[in-house]
N, C-alpha and C positions, 0 to 999 in steps of 0.2 A: 368569485371563487379563485383562490390563488393559482397561478400558473404552475404547471408541472411539465418538464423538470424546472427547478427553481431558477436556473440560469436564464430562462426565457423572460421572466419578469426583470431580472437583473440587467439583461440586455435592453429591454424596453425602457427601463428607468434611467439608463446611462451608468448605473453602478458598475456593471461589468467592464465597461470601457475605462472607467475611472481607476478601478483596481488594477486592470491590465497595464495602464500607463504608469501607475505607481510602482508596480513590481518590475516592469521592464526597465524603467529608468534606474531602479536600484542595481541593475546589473553593471552599472558603471563602476560601482565599488561593491562587489557582490557580497551580500550578507543574508541570503535567503535561506540558509540552513545553518546548523550549529557550527559549521567549519569557519564561517565568517572570514573567508579568504581575502576579501577586499580587493580582488583583481578586477580590472576593467574588461568584462566579458563582451561589452559592446564593441570593443576594439580587438576582439578575439584573443585576449589574454586568458589563460586558463589557470585554475587552482586545483584543488583536490579532485574534483569531478572531471577534469580534463575536457570540459565542454565550453565552447565559446558562445558566440551569438546565436547560432542556429542549433536546433535540436537534432540529435542523432538517433536514428531508429534502427533497431536490429531486424525486427519483423513485425507484421501485424496480421491478424487472422481471426476467424470465428473460432472461439476457444471453448471447449467443453470441460476443462479440467479444474474449474473454480468450484467454490461451494455451490450446492444445488440451486439456491435461489438467485445466484448470480448468473450461472450458466444456463439455467432453465432448459427448455427444449430446443431453442434456436441458437444457443451459444452466446458467449460474451464477446463483444467486439474489442479484442485485446491488442494494445499497442505496447510492444516491448521497447523501452528506451535504452539506448546504450549508455554505459558508464553509470555511476552510482555515487552517492555521498557517504556510503559506508565502504569498508574494505575487508569484507568477511573472507577469512582464509579457507572457508569450506563452501563457498558459493557454488551452487550447481549451475548457475548461469554465468560462470566466470569468463567465458569467451567474449561475452559482450558487456557484462557488468564491470569486469576488471581489466580485460584486454582491449575493450573498445571496438569490437567488431560491429559493423553496421555502416550506415551512410547518412550524411546530413540531408535534411529536407528543408525546403523553404516553408514559410508559414502557410503559404497557399497550398503547397503539396500536403502538409500535415492536415490541413482542413479537408482536403480531398480524401485523405485516408479515412477520416471520421465519417464523411458522407458515404463513402463506399461501404464501410462496415454497417452503417444504418441501412443502406440499400440492399445489403445482403440479408437483412432480417434480424440482425443481432439485437439482443435486448437492451444493451447499454454500451457505452464507450468505456473500456477498462484501461486505465492509465497505469501501467506497471513501471514502478520506480520513477515517479513524476517529480520528486522534490527538487532536483537540481535544474529541471527545465520547466518549472511551473510558469514563469512569465511567458515563455515561448508557447506553451500549451494554450494559455489564455489568449495570446495573439491569434492563434489559429482557431480557437473556439469562436471568437467574434466573427471571423470569416465564415466558418461553418454554419453558424446560426443564421447569418444573412442569406445563406443558400438553402436553408430548410432543416438544419439539424434539430431534432426534437426528442432524442432519447437520453436518459440520465447518464451522468458521469459516475464512475467508480474510481475513487482516489485510492490506489493500491500501493501502499507505502511500507517501507521498513520500519517506520515509526521514529526515525531519527530526524525530528522536526523541531522547528521553532513554533511555539504556541501562538506567538503574535502574527506569524505568517498564516497559519491555519485559520486564525480568526478572520482574516481577510476573505476567506472562501465561504463565509456564511452567506446563504442565498445563492450560491453558485454550485456547490457540490451537495448532492443529496445522499450519496452512499460512500461511506468510509470503510475501507478494508485495510486495517493496519496491523502490522506485526507488533507484538510485545515480546521482544527477543531475549532480554536478560533481566534477571533480578538483582544483579550486582554489577558495579562499574568495572571491577577488575576483569571479569570475564569479557565484558563489552570491549574493553580496550585491548585485551590480549587477542581476542578472536575476530574483532571487527574494526579495530582502530577507531572506536567510537567513544571518545572521552565524554563522560557525564551522561551516558545514554539513559540511565534509569530515570532521573528527574525530568530530563527533557522529554522522554517518552511519556511519562505520566502526565506532564502538563499538556502535551499534545492530545493525549487520549481524553483528558478532561474537557478540552475545548471541542474535540470532535463529538463527544457525547452531549455536550451542552447544545451544540448545533443540531445534531441529527437524532439524538436519543436512541432508545432501543429499537430494534428492527421492526419495521412495519411491512407487512406483506400485501401483495395484490390478491385478488380472489383466485388467481391461477398459481399462487405460491411463489411468485417472483418477489425479490426485495424491491420495495418502493423507496424506502428511506431508512437510514439508521447506520449504526456502527457495528461491524463484525471485527472481532479481535482474533488474529491468528497467533498461535503459540507453537513453535517447533520444539518438540522434546528432543534433547540432545544427550549424549552419553555422560555418565558420571555427574548428573544433575547440574551441569554447567549453565543451563538456561534459567535456573532459579524459579521453577514452576510455583513453588509454595509462595514466594514473595510476590510474584505477579498476580496470582489468583486472590491473594489476600487484599491487594490493592484494588483489583477490579470489583470484588464483592463489597469492600468497605467504602470505596470512594466513588465508584461509578454506580453500578446496580447489579444485584444478583440475577436480574433478568437479561444481562448482557449476553449476546450470542458469542460463543467461543468456538473457534475451529482448532481442534487439538490435533496437531500433525505428527505423524510417525515416520515421515518420509526421509529423515536424515540419512545421508550417506557421506562418507569422507571424500568429497570432491576437492579439486584444486590443490591447495597446500595442506589440507587437513591430515594427510598421512604423516606429516612431520611433527604432529602435536599428539603426545601420548594421551591427552585427555579426551580427544575426539577422533582418534584414528580408526574407529570402528563404527558400524551401524549400531543403533540402540537395541537393547535387549527387551524381550517381551515384558519382563518384570518392571523395567523402567517406565514403559508406557502405561502399564497397569497402575503403577504408583501415581503417575500423573493424573490418571482418571480418578483415582481415589481422592486426590487433592481437590479436584473440581467438585466432587460430591461433598467433600468436607465443608466447602465454602458455599454449598447450595447453588452452584453454577450449573444448572441442568439444561440450559438452552444451548444448542449448537450441534456440532458434528464431530464424529471421531473417525480417524483414518485407521481402519483395522488391517490394512494391507501393508505390512512393514516393508519399507524400502521402495515402495511404488508410489508414483504421483497420482494416486486415485483416492477419492473420498467415498466412504461407504454411504454417506448421506443419512446417517443414523442420528436421530434426535436422542440425546442422552437423558432427556427428562423422564423420570420414572412414570410408568402408567399406573 
């Protein structure tokens, strides 16, 4: 019977160590994300993500604010990494994603964080904004496994990824929680400085879906394996809900689980942009719900509390 989480077998076979070595060596001329900055991070040179050799962490905690099958009853063991490979002008976490608050941790210390979260009873290790520190995470994962880590990983990403890097995570990551932020590249570049976001995001989602498939649940309702796609509804349709849901239904599966978020608020520099300098209107969120229904995307959760970071945990599949 296959090991679960998958990384246990990858560790036993040596695959995890091989992938870790490959990705960590690539930091010498870093191209692990679409930025392809080609700086030598092993020598603590930094590119767009402002991160050198060691990972920087803002906080870690037992977190109950994720989607219900991730948070469960005991919480998700969430690690918030500092910095990001996107530059969203509206980021609610701008203090650490854009301004870099947090502190550097050694690989041994990051492994200890994972083990502490497991010891606290968390259902999983939830890696928030992992893209730019993936090699460092895998370094620490190896150490944590050798000391008894055995709960699944949640790869919690903005979706600005290289599909060829995501492909390397096959047999290591069981749960993907990915944003699909924009339906057009003009918005992605203007609001997140993320050139080519749409195609890159689509290719990454295709690879995540190939690996993990649609969501599989345990008997207690926790996610065991699969892909959940988050979509933040923004003012004036700048997030391109129609284009995104058309892609998901047509190229992935209409069984895909969608987390449709209404929590947008004009944080950080958003007040200076006339398109997004307000919270969303009720009718904008209702229209997004209708788009999901139009594409028969009935699995997922709706956030009915506008402007709050809370999920209603409602399955939108008709009874």
